[in-house]
DSSP file (Angstrom, degrees, kcal/mol; ACC not computed):
  #  RESIDUE AA STRUCTURE BP1 BP2  ACC     N-H-->O    O-->H-N    N-H-->O    O-->H-N    TCO  KAPPA ALPHA  PHI   PSI    X-CA   Y-CA   Z-CA
    1    1 A M              0   0    0      0, 0.0     2,-0.3     0, 0.0     0, 0.0   0.000 360.0 360.0 360.0 131.8    0.0    0.0    0.0
    2    2 A M        -     0   0    0      4,-0.0     2,-0.2     2,-0.0     0, 0.0  -0.568 360.0-140.7 -80.1 136.9    1.4    3.4   -1.0
    3    3 A R     >  -     0   0    0     -2,-0.3     4,-2.1     1,-0.1     3,-0.3  -0.508  28.6-106.1 -86.4 163.4    1.8    6.0    1.7
    4    4 A L  H  > S+     0   0    0      1,-0.2     4,-2.6     2,-0.2     5,-0.2   0.873 122.4  55.0 -57.6 -38.9    1.0    9.7    1.0
    5    5 A T  H  > S+     0   0    0      1,-0.2     4,-2.3     2,-0.2    -1,-0.2   0.872 106.5  51.4 -65.1 -35.1    4.7   10.5    0.9
    6    6 A D  H  > S+     0   0    0     -3,-0.3     4,-2.4     2,-0.2    -2,-0.2   0.911 110.6  48.3 -65.2 -42.2    5.2    7.8   -1.8
    7    7 A I  H  X S+     0   0    0     -4,-2.1     4,-2.5     2,-0.2    -2,-0.2   0.920 111.1  50.1 -64.4 -43.7    2.4    9.3   -3.9
    8    8 A A  H  X S+     0   0    0     -4,-2.6     4,-2.5     1,-0.2    -1,-0.2   0.909 110.6  50.2 -61.8 -41.7    3.9   12.8   -3.5
    9    9 A M  H  X S+     0   0    0     -4,-2.3     4,-2.4     1,-0.2    -2,-0.2   0.921 110.7  49.2 -62.8 -43.8    7.3   11.5   -4.5
   10   10 A C  H  X S+     0   0    0     -4,-2.4     4,-2.4     1,-0.2    -2,-0.2   0.913 111.4  49.5 -61.5 -43.1    5.8    9.8   -7.6
   11   11 A L  H  X S+     0   0    0     -4,-2.5     4,-2.8     2,-0.2     5,-0.2   0.908 110.5  50.0 -63.9 -42.1    4.0   13.0   -8.5
   12   12 A C  H  X S+     0   0    0     -4,-2.5     4,-2.7     1,-0.2     5,-0.2   0.925 111.9  47.8 -63.4 -43.5    7.1   15.1   -8.2
   13   13 A L  H  X S+     0   0    0     -4,-2.4     4,-2.6     2,-0.2    -1,-0.2   0.901 112.9  48.7 -64.5 -40.2    9.1   12.7  -10.3
   14   14 A F  H  X S+     0   0    0     -4,-2.4     4,-1.1     2,-0.2    -2,-0.2   0.938 112.8  47.0 -65.3 -46.0    6.4   12.6  -13.0
   15   15 A V  H  < S+     0   0    0     -4,-2.8     3,-0.5     1,-0.2     4,-0.4   0.932 114.8  47.2 -62.2 -45.3    6.1   16.4  -13.1
   16   16 A W  H >< S+     0   0    0     -4,-2.7     3,-1.5     1,-0.2    -2,-0.2   0.944 113.0  47.0 -62.0 -47.8    9.8   16.9  -13.2
   17   17 A S  H 3< S+     0   0    0     -4,-2.6    -1,-0.2     1,-0.3    -2,-0.2   0.626 106.0  59.3 -75.1 -10.2   10.4   14.3  -15.9
   18   18 A S  T 3< S+     0   0    0     -4,-1.1    -1,-0.3    -3,-0.5    -2,-0.2   0.476  85.5  90.0 -94.3  -0.1    7.6   15.6  -18.1
   19   19 A I  S <  S-     0   0    0     -3,-1.5     2,-0.1    -4,-0.4    -1,-0.0  -0.850  76.3-136.7 -96.9 114.7    9.1   19.1  -18.4
   20   20 A P        -     0   0    0      0, 0.0     2,-0.3     0, 0.0    -2,-0.1  -0.392  20.9-161.4 -69.4 147.6   11.4   19.3  -21.4
   21   21 A V        -     0   0    0     -2,-0.1     2,-0.4    80,-0.0    79,-0.1  -0.895  21.9-109.4-126.5 158.2   14.7   21.1  -20.9
   22   22 A A        -     0   0    0     -2,-0.3     2,-0.5    78,-0.1     3,-0.1  -0.734  32.7-143.7 -86.6 132.8   17.3   22.7  -23.2
   23   23 A F    >   -     0   0    0     -2,-0.4     3,-1.6     1,-0.1     4,-0.2  -0.855  12.8-154.1-103.6 127.0   20.5   20.7  -23.5
   24   24 A A  G >  S+     0   0    0     78,-0.6     3,-0.9    -2,-0.5     4,-0.2   0.772  96.4  67.3 -62.8 -24.8   23.8   22.4  -23.8
   25   25 A A  G > >S+     0   0    0     77,-0.3     5,-2.4     1,-0.2     3,-1.3   0.575  73.2  91.6 -73.4  -8.3   25.0   19.2  -25.5
   26   26 A A  G X 5S+     0   0    0     -3,-1.6     3,-0.7     1,-0.3    -1,-0.2   0.803  80.0  57.6 -60.0 -29.9   22.7   19.8  -28.5
   27   27 A T  G < 5S+     0   0    0     -3,-0.9    -1,-0.3     1,-0.2    -2,-0.1   0.743 114.8  34.1 -76.2 -21.7   25.4   21.6  -30.4
   28   28 A D  G X 5S-     0   0    0     -3,-1.3     3,-1.5    -4,-0.2    -1,-0.2   0.092 114.4-103.6-120.9  23.9   27.9   18.8  -30.3
   29   29 A D  T < 5S-     0   0    0     -3,-0.7   104,-0.3    -4,-0.3    -3,-0.2   0.772  74.8 -62.5  61.5  27.9   25.6   15.8  -30.5
   30   30 A G  T 3><S+     0   0    0     -5,-2.4     4,-2.6   102,-0.1    -1,-0.3   0.408 105.7 120.5  85.8  -2.8   26.0   15.1  -26.8
   31   31 A Q  H <> S+     0   0    0     -3,-1.5     4,-2.4    -6,-0.3     5,-0.2   0.905  77.0  46.3 -65.1 -41.1   29.8   14.4  -26.9
   32   32 A D  H  > S+     0   0    0      2,-0.2     4,-2.7     1,-0.2    -1,-0.2   0.916 112.8  50.6 -66.6 -41.8   30.7   17.2  -24.5
   33   33 A Y  H  > S+     0   0    0      1,-0.2     4,-2.8     2,-0.2     5,-0.2   0.928 111.7  48.6 -58.2 -46.3   27.8   16.1  -22.1
   34   34 A A  H  X S+     0   0    0     -4,-2.6     4,-2.5     2,-0.2    -2,-0.2   0.902 111.3  49.4 -63.0 -42.5   29.1   12.5  -22.2
   35   35 A R  H  X S+     0   0    0     -4,-2.4     4,-2.2     2,-0.2    -1,-0.2   0.929 113.3  46.7 -62.5 -44.7   32.7   13.7  -21.6
   36   36 A Q  H  X S+     0   0    0     -4,-2.7     4,-2.3     1,-0.2    -2,-0.2   0.921 113.4  47.9 -64.3 -43.8   31.6   15.8  -18.6
   37   37 A L  H  X S+     0   0    0     -4,-2.8     4,-2.7     2,-0.2    -1,-0.2   0.893 109.9  53.2 -65.5 -38.7   29.5   13.0  -17.1
   38   38 A S  H  X S+     0   0    0     -4,-2.5     4,-2.5    -5,-0.2    -1,-0.2   0.921 109.6  48.5 -59.5 -44.4   32.3   10.5  -17.6
   39   39 A A  H  X S+     0   0    0     -4,-2.2     4,-2.5     2,-0.2    -2,-0.2   0.902 111.9  49.2 -63.5 -40.7   34.6   12.8  -15.6
   40   40 A L  H  X S+     0   0    0     -4,-2.3     4,-2.5     2,-0.2    -2,-0.2   0.908 110.1  50.5 -65.4 -41.8   32.0   13.2  -12.9
   41   41 A V  H  X S+     0   0    0     -4,-2.7     4,-2.8     1,-0.2    -2,-0.2   0.929 112.6  47.2 -60.7 -44.6   31.4    9.4  -12.6
   42   42 A N  H  X S+     0   0    0     -4,-2.5     4,-2.7     2,-0.2    -2,-0.2   0.894 110.6  51.2 -66.1 -39.6   35.2    8.9  -12.4
   43   43 A D  H  X S+     0   0    0     -4,-2.5     4,-2.2     2,-0.2    -1,-0.2   0.920 112.7  47.2 -60.5 -42.5   35.5   11.7   -9.7
   44   44 A Y  H  X S+     0   0    0     -4,-2.5     4,-1.1     2,-0.2    -2,-0.2   0.930 111.8  49.2 -65.1 -46.1   32.7   10.0   -7.8
   45   45 A R  H ><>S+     0   0    0     -4,-2.8     5,-3.0     1,-0.2     3,-0.8   0.935 111.9  49.3 -58.0 -46.4   34.3    6.5   -8.1
   46   46 A K  H ><5S+     0   0    0     -4,-2.7     3,-1.7     1,-0.3    -1,-0.2   0.899 107.4  54.1 -61.5 -41.3   37.7    7.9   -7.0
   47   47 A S  H 3<5S+     0   0    0     -4,-2.2    -1,-0.3     1,-0.3    -2,-0.2   0.730 109.6  49.6 -65.4 -20.7   36.1    9.6   -3.9
   48   48 A Q  T <<5S-     0   0    0     -4,-1.1    -1,-0.3    -3,-0.8    -2,-0.2   0.213 124.4-101.9-102.8  13.3   34.6    6.3   -3.0
   49   49 A G  T < 5S+     0   0    0     -3,-1.7     2,-0.3     1,-0.3    -3,-0.2   0.692  80.1 130.9  77.8  19.8   37.9    4.4   -3.3
   50   50 A R      < -     0   0    0     -5,-3.0    -1,-0.3    -6,-0.2    -2,-0.1  -0.712  63.0-100.5-102.9 156.0   37.1    2.8   -6.6
   51   51 A A        -     0   0    0     -2,-0.3     2,-0.1    75,-0.1    -1,-0.1  -0.422  38.7-112.9 -69.6 146.9   39.3    2.8   -9.7
   52   52 A T        -     0   0    0     -2,-0.1    -1,-0.1    -7,-0.1   -10,-0.1  -0.442  29.6-127.5 -76.4 159.4   38.6    5.3  -12.5
   53   53 A L        -     0   0    0    -15,-0.2    75,-0.2    -2,-0.1   -11,-0.1  -0.932  11.2-137.1-116.0 122.0   37.3    3.9  -15.8
   54   54 A P        -     0   0    0      0, 0.0    75,-2.5     0, 0.0     2,-0.4  -0.404  33.1-102.2 -69.8 154.4   38.8    4.7  -19.1
   55   55 A I  B     -a  129   0A   0     73,-0.2     2,-0.5    -2,-0.1    75,-0.2  -0.638  30.9-157.0 -78.2 131.1   36.5    5.5  -22.0
   56   56 A D     >  -     0   0    0     73,-2.9     4,-2.7    -2,-0.4     5,-0.2  -0.956   7.2-151.3-109.6 119.5   36.0    2.6  -24.4
   57   57 A E  H  > S+     0   0    0     -2,-0.5     4,-2.1     1,-0.2     5,-0.1   0.824  95.3  53.8 -64.6 -32.6   34.9    3.8  -27.8
   58   58 A T  H  > S+     0   0    0      2,-0.2     4,-1.9     1,-0.2    -1,-0.2   0.940 112.4  43.7 -65.3 -46.2   33.1    0.5  -28.6
   59   59 A I  H  > S+     0   0    0      1,-0.2     4,-2.5     2,-0.2    71,-0.3   0.898 112.1  53.7 -65.3 -40.4   31.1    0.7  -25.4
   60   60 A A  H  X S+     0   0    0     -4,-2.7     4,-2.6    69,-0.3    -1,-0.2   0.888 107.6  51.1 -62.1 -38.6   30.4    4.4  -26.0
   61   61 A A  H  X S+     0   0    0     -4,-2.1     4,-2.5     2,-0.2    -1,-0.2   0.899 110.3  48.8 -65.6 -40.0   29.0    3.6  -29.4
   62   62 A L  H  X S+     0   0    0     -4,-1.9     4,-2.1     2,-0.2    -2,-0.2   0.897 111.8  49.7 -64.1 -39.9   26.7    1.0  -27.9
   63   63 A A  H  X S+     0   0    0     -4,-2.5     4,-2.3     2,-0.2    69,-0.2   0.917 111.8  47.4 -65.3 -43.5   25.6    3.5  -25.3
   64   64 A R  H  X S+     0   0    0     -4,-2.6     4,-2.5     2,-0.2    -2,-0.2   0.918 109.9  53.5 -64.3 -42.9   24.9    6.2  -27.9
   65   65 A E  H  X S+     0   0    0     -4,-2.5     4,-2.0     1,-0.2    -1,-0.2   0.906 110.4  47.1 -57.5 -42.9   23.0    3.7  -30.1
   66   66 A H  H  X S+     0   0    0     -4,-2.1     4,-2.6     2,-0.2    -1,-0.2   0.900 109.7  52.6 -68.5 -39.4   20.8    2.8  -27.1
   67   67 A S  H  X S+     0   0    0     -4,-2.3     4,-2.3     1,-0.2    -2,-0.2   0.904 109.7  50.1 -61.7 -40.0   20.2    6.5  -26.3
   68   68 A L  H  X S+     0   0    0     -4,-2.5     4,-2.4     2,-0.2    -1,-0.2   0.905 110.2  50.2 -62.5 -41.5   19.1    7.1  -29.9
   69   69 A A  H  X S+     0   0    0     -4,-2.0     4,-2.3     2,-0.2    -2,-0.2   0.905 111.0  48.4 -65.0 -41.4   16.8    4.1  -29.6
   70   70 A M  H  X>S+     0   0    0     -4,-2.6     4,-2.0     2,-0.2     5,-1.5   0.909 110.8  51.7 -65.0 -39.8   15.2    5.4  -26.4
   71   71 A S  H  <5S+     0   0    0     -4,-2.3    -2,-0.2     2,-0.2    -1,-0.2   0.920 110.7  47.5 -61.0 -44.1   14.8    8.8  -28.0
   72   72 A K  H  <5S+     0   0    0     -4,-2.4    -1,-0.2     1,-0.2    -2,-0.2   0.895 116.1  44.3 -64.1 -40.2   13.1    7.3  -31.0
   73   73 A A  H  <5S-     0   0    0     -4,-2.3    -1,-0.2     2,-0.2    -2,-0.2   0.717 104.3-133.7 -76.8 -21.6   10.8    5.2  -28.7
   74   74 A G  T  <5S+     0   0    0     -4,-2.0     2,-0.3     1,-0.2    -3,-0.2   0.783  70.9  84.8  73.2  27.7   10.2    8.2  -26.4
   75   75 A K  S   <S-     0   0    0     -5,-1.5     2,-0.2     2,-0.0    -1,-0.2  -0.994  79.5-106.0-158.2 152.0   10.8    6.3  -23.2
   76   76 A L        +     0   0    0     -2,-0.3     2,-0.3    -3,-0.1    23,-0.0  -0.551  53.4 142.5 -73.7 141.1   13.5    5.1  -20.9
   77   77 A N        -     0   0    0     -2,-0.2    -7,-0.1     2,-0.1    -2,-0.0  -0.981  54.7-133.6-165.6 171.7   14.2    1.3  -21.1
   78   78 A H    >   +     0   0    0     -2,-0.3     3,-1.8    19,-0.0    -2,-0.0   0.006  49.4 154.7-118.7  23.3   16.9   -1.3  -21.0
   79   79 A D  T 3   +     0   0    0      1,-0.3    -2,-0.1     2,-0.1    -9,-0.1  -0.269  68.7  14.6 -54.9 133.3   15.6   -3.1  -24.1
   80   80 A G  T 3> S+     0   0    0      3,-0.1     4,-2.0     4,-0.0    -1,-0.3   0.626  79.9 139.6  78.5  14.4   18.3   -5.1  -25.8
   81   81 A F  H <> S+     0   0    0     -3,-1.8     4,-2.4     1,-0.2     5,-0.2   0.917  70.4  53.2 -57.2 -45.2   20.8   -4.9  -22.9
   82   82 A E  H  > S+     0   0    0      1,-0.2     4,-2.3     2,-0.2    -1,-0.2   0.884 107.9  51.8 -59.1 -38.3   21.9   -8.6  -23.3
   83   83 A S  H  > S+     0   0    0     -3,-0.2     4,-2.8     2,-0.2    -1,-0.2   0.899 107.8  51.5 -64.9 -40.7   22.7   -7.8  -27.0
   84   84 A R  H  X S+     0   0    0     -4,-2.0     4,-1.4     2,-0.2    -2,-0.2   0.896 108.9  51.3 -64.1 -38.7   24.8   -4.8  -26.0
   85   85 A V  H  X>S+     0   0    0     -4,-2.4     5,-0.8     2,-0.2     4,-0.7   0.955 112.7  45.5 -61.6 -48.6   26.7   -7.0  -23.5
   86   86 A R  H ><5S+     0   0    0     -4,-2.3     3,-1.1     1,-0.2    -2,-0.2   0.922 112.8  50.3 -59.0 -45.1   27.4   -9.5  -26.2
   87   87 A R  H 3<5S+     0   0    0     -4,-2.8    -1,-0.2     1,-0.3    -2,-0.2   0.715  99.5  65.4 -69.9 -20.4   28.4   -6.9  -28.8
   88   88 A S  H 3<5S-     0   0    0     -4,-1.4    -1,-0.3    -3,-0.4    -2,-0.2   0.786  99.7-136.3 -69.3 -25.2   30.8   -5.3  -26.3
   89   89 A G  T <<5 +     0   0    0     -3,-1.1     2,-0.3    -4,-0.7    -3,-0.1   0.596  65.8 116.3  78.4  11.1   32.9   -8.4  -26.5
   90   90 A L  S   <S-     0   0    0     -5,-0.8    -1,-0.3     1,-0.1    55,-0.2  -0.720  73.5-119.5-114.0 163.9   33.3   -8.3  -22.7
   91   91 A A  S    S+     0   0    0     53,-0.9     2,-0.3    -2,-0.3    54,-0.2   0.852  87.8   7.1 -74.1 -36.7   32.1  -10.8  -20.0
   92   92 A M  E     -B  144   0A   0     52,-1.7    52,-2.4    33,-0.1     2,-0.3  -0.997  60.1-177.9-149.2 150.5   29.8   -8.5  -18.0
   93   93 A C  E     -B  143   0A   0     -2,-0.3     2,-0.3    50,-0.2    50,-0.2  -0.973  13.6-150.3-142.9 156.7   28.3   -5.0  -18.1
   94   94 A I  E     -B  142   0A   0     48,-2.7    48,-1.6    -2,-0.3     2,-0.4  -0.861  16.8-156.8-118.1 161.2   26.2   -2.7  -16.1
   95   95 A E  E     -B  141   0A   0     -2,-0.3     2,-0.4    46,-0.2    46,-0.2  -0.988  12.3-175.3-144.9 132.4   23.9   -0.1  -17.5
   96   96 A N  E     -B  140   0A   0     44,-2.6    44,-3.1    -2,-0.4     2,-0.3  -0.976  11.1-170.2-118.7 139.2   22.3    3.2  -16.2
   97   97 A V  E     +B  139   0A   0     -2,-0.4     2,-0.3    42,-0.2    42,-0.2  -0.918   8.6 169.0-125.1 156.7   19.9    5.2  -18.2
   98   98 A G  E     -B  138   0A   0     40,-2.2    40,-2.8    -2,-0.3     2,-0.3  -0.971  13.1-156.8-157.2 169.2   18.5    8.7  -17.7
   99   99 A W  E     +B  137   0A   0     -2,-0.3    38,-0.2    38,-0.2    37,-0.1  -0.988  60.9  18.0-154.5 141.6   16.5   11.4  -19.3
  100  100 A N        +     0   0    0     36,-1.4     2,-0.6    -2,-0.3    37,-0.1   0.771  67.1 136.1  78.2  31.0   15.9   15.1  -19.0
  101  101 A Y        -     0   0    0     35,-0.5    -1,-0.2     1,-0.1     6,-0.1  -0.940  37.7-161.6-109.6 112.9   18.9   16.4  -17.0
  102  102 A A  S    S+     0   0    0     -2,-0.6   -78,-0.6    -3,-0.1   -77,-0.3   0.819  77.0  44.6 -62.8 -32.4   20.2   19.6  -18.6
  103  103 A L  S >> S-     0   0    0      1,-0.1     4,-1.5   -80,-0.1     3,-0.7  -0.905  80.5-129.1-117.0 142.8   23.5   19.3  -16.8
  104  104 A P  H 3> S+     0   0    0      0, 0.0     4,-2.7     0, 0.0     5,-0.2   0.854 109.2  59.9 -55.3 -36.1   25.7   16.2  -16.3
  105  105 A K  H 3> S+     0   0    0      1,-0.2     4,-2.8     2,-0.2     5,-0.2   0.876 101.8  53.7 -62.0 -36.1   25.9   16.9  -12.6
  106  106 A G  H <> S+     0   0    0     -3,-0.7     4,-2.0     2,-0.2    -1,-0.2   0.906 109.6  47.5 -63.0 -41.4   22.1   16.6  -12.4
  107  107 A Q  H  X S+     0   0    0     -4,-1.5     4,-2.3     2,-0.2    -2,-0.2   0.933 112.8  48.7 -65.4 -45.3   22.2   13.2  -14.0
  108  108 A L  H  X S+     0   0    0     -4,-2.7     4,-2.8     1,-0.2    -2,-0.2   0.933 110.9  50.5 -58.9 -46.5   25.0   12.1  -11.7
  109  109 A D  H  X S+     0   0    0     -4,-2.8     4,-1.7     1,-0.2    -1,-0.2   0.880 109.5  51.2 -61.5 -38.1   23.1   13.3   -8.6
  110  110 A A  H  X S+     0   0    0     -4,-2.0     4,-0.5     2,-0.2    -1,-0.2   0.925 111.9  46.4 -65.3 -43.7   20.0   11.4   -9.8
  111  111 A W  H >< S+     0   0    0     -4,-2.3     3,-1.1     1,-0.2     7,-0.5   0.903 110.7  52.9 -64.9 -39.9   21.9    8.2  -10.2
  112  112 A R  H 3< S+     0   0    0     -4,-2.8    -1,-0.2     1,-0.2    -2,-0.2   0.845 105.3  55.5 -62.9 -32.5   23.6    8.7   -6.8
  113  113 A A  H 3< S+     0   0    0     -4,-1.7     2,-0.6    -5,-0.2    -1,-0.2   0.579  96.6  75.2 -77.7  -9.8   20.2    9.1   -5.2
  114  114 A S  S <X S-     0   0    0     -3,-1.1     4,-3.1    -4,-0.5     5,-0.3  -0.917  75.4-146.1-107.3 121.2   19.0    5.7   -6.6
  115  115 A A  H  > S+     0   0    0     -2,-0.6     4,-2.5     1,-0.2     5,-0.2   0.889  97.7  45.7 -54.5 -45.9   20.5    2.7   -4.8
  116  116 A G  H  > S+     0   0    0      2,-0.2     4,-2.0     1,-0.2    -1,-0.2   0.916 115.7  44.8 -66.7 -43.8   20.6    0.5   -7.9
  117  117 A H  H  > S+     0   0    0      2,-0.2     4,-2.4     1,-0.2    -2,-0.2   0.899 114.0  50.6 -66.7 -40.0   22.1    3.2  -10.1
  118  118 A D  H  X S+     0   0    0     -4,-3.1     4,-1.9    -7,-0.5    -2,-0.2   0.925 108.4  51.9 -62.7 -44.8   24.6    4.1   -7.4
  119  119 A R  H  < S+     0   0    0     -4,-2.5     4,-0.4    -5,-0.3    -1,-0.2   0.903 109.6  50.8 -58.2 -42.3   25.6    0.5   -7.0
  120  120 A N  H >< S+     0   0    0     -4,-2.0     3,-1.2     1,-0.2    -2,-0.2   0.939 108.8  50.1 -61.5 -47.2   26.2    0.2  -10.7
  121  121 A M  H 3< S+     0   0    0     -4,-2.4    -1,-0.2     1,-0.3    -2,-0.2   0.838 117.1  41.2 -61.6 -31.6   28.4    3.3  -10.8
  122  122 A L  T 3< S+     0   0    0     -4,-1.9    -1,-0.3    -5,-0.2    -2,-0.2   0.349  78.1 139.4 -98.7   5.8   30.5    2.0   -7.9
  123  123 A D    X   -     0   0    0     -3,-1.2     3,-0.7    -4,-0.4    -3,-0.1  -0.305  43.9-152.7 -54.5 119.0   30.7   -1.6   -9.1
  124  124 A P  T 3  S+     0   0    0      0, 0.0    -1,-0.2     0, 0.0   -73,-0.1   0.659  86.6  65.2 -71.9 -13.7   34.3   -2.6   -8.4
  125  125 A R  T 3  S+     0   0    0     19,-0.1    20,-0.2     2,-0.0   -33,-0.1   0.802  79.0  95.4 -78.9 -28.3   34.3   -5.3  -11.1
  126  126 A V    <   -     0   0    0     -3,-0.7    18,-0.3    -6,-0.2   -75,-0.1  -0.317  45.1-179.9 -71.7 149.2   33.9   -2.9  -14.1
  127  127 A Q        +     0   0    0     16,-3.4     2,-0.3     1,-0.3    17,-0.2   0.533  62.0  16.9-125.1 -14.3   37.1   -1.7  -15.9
  128  128 A R  E     - C   0 143A   0     15,-1.5    15,-2.3   -75,-0.2    -1,-0.3  -0.981  61.7-163.4-156.9 160.9   35.9    0.6  -18.7
  129  129 A M  E     -aC  55 142A   0    -75,-2.5   -73,-2.9    -2,-0.3     2,-0.3  -0.930  10.2-160.7-145.6 167.7   32.9    2.6  -19.6
  130  130 A G  E     - C   0 141A   0     11,-2.4    11,-2.7    -2,-0.3     2,-0.4  -0.975   8.1-160.3-148.6 142.8   31.1    4.5  -22.4
  131  131 A I  E     - C   0 140A   0     -2,-0.3     2,-0.4     9,-0.2     9,-0.2  -0.987   7.5-171.6-126.2 134.7   28.4    7.1  -22.2
  132  132 A G  E     - C   0 139A   0      7,-2.5     7,-2.5    -2,-0.4     2,-0.4  -0.973   1.7-166.5-127.6 143.2   26.1    8.1  -25.1
  133  133 A V  E     + C   0 138A   0     -2,-0.4     2,-0.3  -104,-0.3     5,-0.2  -0.981  11.7 166.7-130.8 137.3   23.6   10.9  -25.3
  134  134 A A  E >  S- C   0 137A   0      3,-2.3     3,-2.6    -2,-0.4  -104,-0.1  -0.893  72.1 -23.4-151.9 120.7   20.8   11.6  -27.7
  135  135 A S  T 3  S-     0   0    0     -2,-0.3     3,-0.1     1,-0.3   -35,-0.1   0.837 127.8 -46.1  49.3  41.4   18.0   14.2  -27.4
  136  136 A G  T 3  S+     0   0    0      1,-0.3   -36,-1.4   -37,-0.1   -35,-0.5   0.322 111.8 120.8  87.2  -9.2   18.3   14.2  -23.6
  137  137 A Y  E <   -BC  99 134A   0     -3,-2.6    -3,-2.3   -38,-0.2     2,-0.4  -0.757  44.5-164.8 -89.5 135.1   18.4   10.5  -23.2
  138  138 A V  E     -BC  98 133A   0    -40,-2.8   -40,-2.2    -2,-0.4     2,-0.4  -0.965  10.9-173.8-125.4 135.1   21.6    9.2  -21.5
  139  139 A T  E     -BC  97 132A   0     -7,-2.5    -7,-2.5    -2,-0.4     2,-0.5  -0.996   2.2-170.9-127.3 127.8   23.1    5.7  -21.4
  140  140 A M  E     -BC  96 131A   0    -44,-3.1   -44,-2.6    -2,-0.4     2,-0.4  -0.982   7.5-178.5-114.6 126.0   26.1    4.8  -19.3
  141  141 A I  E     -BC  95 130A   0    -11,-2.7   -11,-2.4    -2,-0.5     2,-0.4  -0.991   2.6-177.6-122.2 132.8   27.5    1.3  -19.8
  142  142 A A  E     -BC  94 129A   0    -48,-1.6   -48,-2.7    -2,-0.4     2,-0.3  -0.997  11.2-178.5-130.2 137.3   30.5    0.0  -17.9
  143  143 A C  E     -BC  93 128A   0    -15,-2.3   -16,-3.4    -2,-0.4   -15,-1.5  -0.817  16.4-153.6-135.2 167.7   32.0   -3.5  -18.5
  144  144 A A  E      B   92   0A   0    -52,-2.4   -52,-1.7   -18,-0.3   -53,-0.9  -0.956 360.0 360.0-139.2 157.5   34.7   -5.9  -17.4
  145  145 A K              0   0    0     -2,-0.3   -19,-0.1   -55,-0.2   -20,-0.0   0.461 360.0 360.0 -65.7 360.0   36.6   -8.7  -19.1
């Protein structure tokens, strides 16, 4: 049974996520946003005693492809995740998705506030990452051998 506070939280999240925002990344197809978010993820990992993750261009391409697919579908999802793991050529991957954060710090803060997303960002097994952005949709994939 939902409590009133749960309902209020759901309403706030719905209202926030239904308001479109202008993305500074629009001029460079999201590459600058992805670079900034990657740096923030690595700063966060380092502050938590985790290794930083180099950018892997194959993983970044898979992340961008998924962000484009979510943009086309108009919804967040993890559809095809298993295929992205196989196509990465690596043994295991994690994935975080997001939408509608004008600044990379906002996206990082949202992931940090979610236990599952936070756990993914701090996963000690992952060794490299890629972030892709399309029309406000963001995908972070991090993988290990």
